[in-house]
Wavefront OBJ file of the C-alpha trace (Angstrom):
o trace
v 218.324 12.962 171.297
v 216.305 15.020 173.731
v 213.079 13.665 172.309
v 214.000 10.064 173.040
v 215.096 10.990 176.544
v 211.745 12.687 177.225
v 209.868 9.672 175.893
v 211.936 7.406 178.113
v 211.222 9.620 181.129
v 207.481 9.591 180.407
v 207.498 5.818 179.983
v 209.435 5.373 183.225
v 206.968 7.635 185.087
v 204.034 5.631 183.750
v 205.659 2.372 184.811
v 206.579 3.638 188.258
v 203.028 4.893 188.926
v 203.973 8.547 189.400
v 202.174 9.571 186.210
v 198.701 8.373 187.267
v 198.258 10.312 190.531
v 198.110 13.517 188.500
v 195.154 12.176 186.535
v 193.411 11.179 189.744
v 193.989 14.647 191.141
v 192.458 16.140 187.996
v 189.437 13.858 188.319
v 189.134 14.696 192.016
v 189.320 18.424 191.242
v 186.599 18.004 188.600
v 184.364 16.129 191.049
v 184.886 18.823 193.697
v 184.081 21.525 191.117
v 180.866 19.717 190.115
v 179.826 19.346 193.755
v 180.479 23.062 194.334
v 178.462 23.993 191.229
v 175.592 21.790 192.413
v 175.738 23.457 195.834
v 175.642 26.918 194.268
v 172.615 26.007 192.127
v 170.779 24.498 195.113
v 171.611 27.566 197.199
v 170.200 29.814 194.490
v 166.995 27.781 194.320
v 166.655 27.934 198.105
v 167.155 31.716 198.102
v 164.571 32.105 195.324
v 162.089 30.029 197.321
v 162.647 32.175 200.414
v 162.230 35.347 198.335
v 158.929 34.057 196.931
v 157.680 33.302 200.448
v 158.534 36.819 201.621
v 157.262 38.678 198.557
v 154.076 36.565 198.196
v 153.009 35.373 201.659
v 150.058 32.976 201.769
v 148.088 35.559 203.762
v 147.432 37.324 200.433
v 144.952 34.592 199.504
v 143.450 33.859 202.932
v 139.693 34.307 202.916
v 136.526 33.012 201.307
v 136.439 32.359 197.575
v 133.123 31.838 195.772
v 132.679 30.441 192.266
v 131.599 33.255 189.943
v 128.927 33.220 187.192
v 127.163 30.197 188.687
v 123.781 29.882 190.372
v 124.212 30.633 194.098
v 122.987 27.178 195.162
v 125.589 25.483 192.890
v 128.532 27.780 193.574
v 131.532 26.161 195.202
v 132.712 27.908 198.349
v 136.453 27.657 199.182
v 137.886 28.957 202.456
v 141.672 29.300 202.706
v 143.336 29.994 206.054
v 146.364 28.967 208.100
v 144.618 25.686 209.027
v 144.203 24.584 205.406
v 141.586 24.504 202.664
v 137.864 24.012 203.261
v 135.484 23.359 200.353
v 131.736 23.767 200.969
v 132.227 23.414 204.728
v 134.445 20.305 204.692
v 138.203 20.318 205.241
v 139.842 18.824 202.145
v 143.492 19.639 202.784
v 145.655 20.934 205.595
v 148.578 21.636 203.262
v 148.719 23.939 200.280
v 151.324 25.853 198.308
v 151.276 29.379 196.945
v 154.083 30.875 194.859
v 152.535 34.179 193.815
v 151.198 32.819 190.520
v 149.576 29.513 191.423
v 147.720 28.081 194.388
v 147.824 24.276 194.760
v 146.297 21.737 197.096
v 145.450 18.052 197.054
v 141.712 17.253 196.818
v 141.448 13.493 197.252
v 143.604 11.954 194.523
v 143.487 15.071 192.353
v 145.775 18.075 192.654
v 143.826 21.272 192.088
v 145.764 24.184 190.607
v 144.458 27.750 190.538
v 146.099 30.590 188.606
v 145.998 34.275 189.497
v 146.217 37.252 187.166
v 149.355 39.376 187.289
v 149.278 41.074 190.677
v 145.544 40.420 191.000
v 144.732 38.419 194.110
v 140.972 39.067 194.035
v 140.136 36.352 191.483
v 141.591 32.996 190.547
v 140.879 30.496 187.788
v 140.874 26.724 188.234
v 143.337 25.193 185.781
v 141.618 22.101 184.345
v 141.911 20.046 181.182
v 138.207 20.333 180.414
v 136.589 23.245 178.598
v 134.946 24.724 181.701
v 137.448 26.566 183.884
v 135.622 28.149 186.805
v 136.634 31.540 188.134
v 136.561 32.195 191.871
v 136.162 35.650 193.398
v 137.393 36.614 196.845
v 134.695 37.972 199.123
v 135.272 40.371 201.973
l 1 2 3 4 5 6 7 8 9 10 11 12 13 14 15 16 17 18 19 20 21 22 23 24 25 26 27 28 29 30 31 32 33 34 35 36 37 38 39 40 41 42 43 44 45 46 47 48 49 50 51 52 53 54 55 56 57 58 59 60 61 62 63 64 65 66 67 68 69 70 71 72 73 74 75 76 77 78 79 80 81 82 83 84 85 86 87 88 89 90 91 92 93 94 95 96 97 98 99 100 101 102 103 104 105 106 107 108 109 110 111 112 113 114 115 116 117 118 119 120 121 122 123 124 125 126 127 128 129 130 131 132 133 134 135 136 137 138 139 140
């Protein structure tokens, strides 16, 4: 007899509308939890970005970079400073990014990506899809 009474109570709650607010509260709690998780992930990414900027400041790569193992009259000359990137005397970009492993800047319609060795900021290699990948050496 108790079973039928419970079923009647559940049916009456569903008809009266008191049963559904609990489901909406569960959905709302789930949405709030997802928003909090998203915020935590974004906060972690932001902190990681700030750590990378502090541990690998762009000043590590400021200077003149000359293409290595090429005839001097053909060697590309890249100057990196706080104003931007200059290639062979012409400014090609005023914005660049450096994350400690890669150096990137936009050269016309092409994004140029250079990779550094582990902890070695005296030479960098241009990451290209062709067989020739030039190496650049920092001069003093």
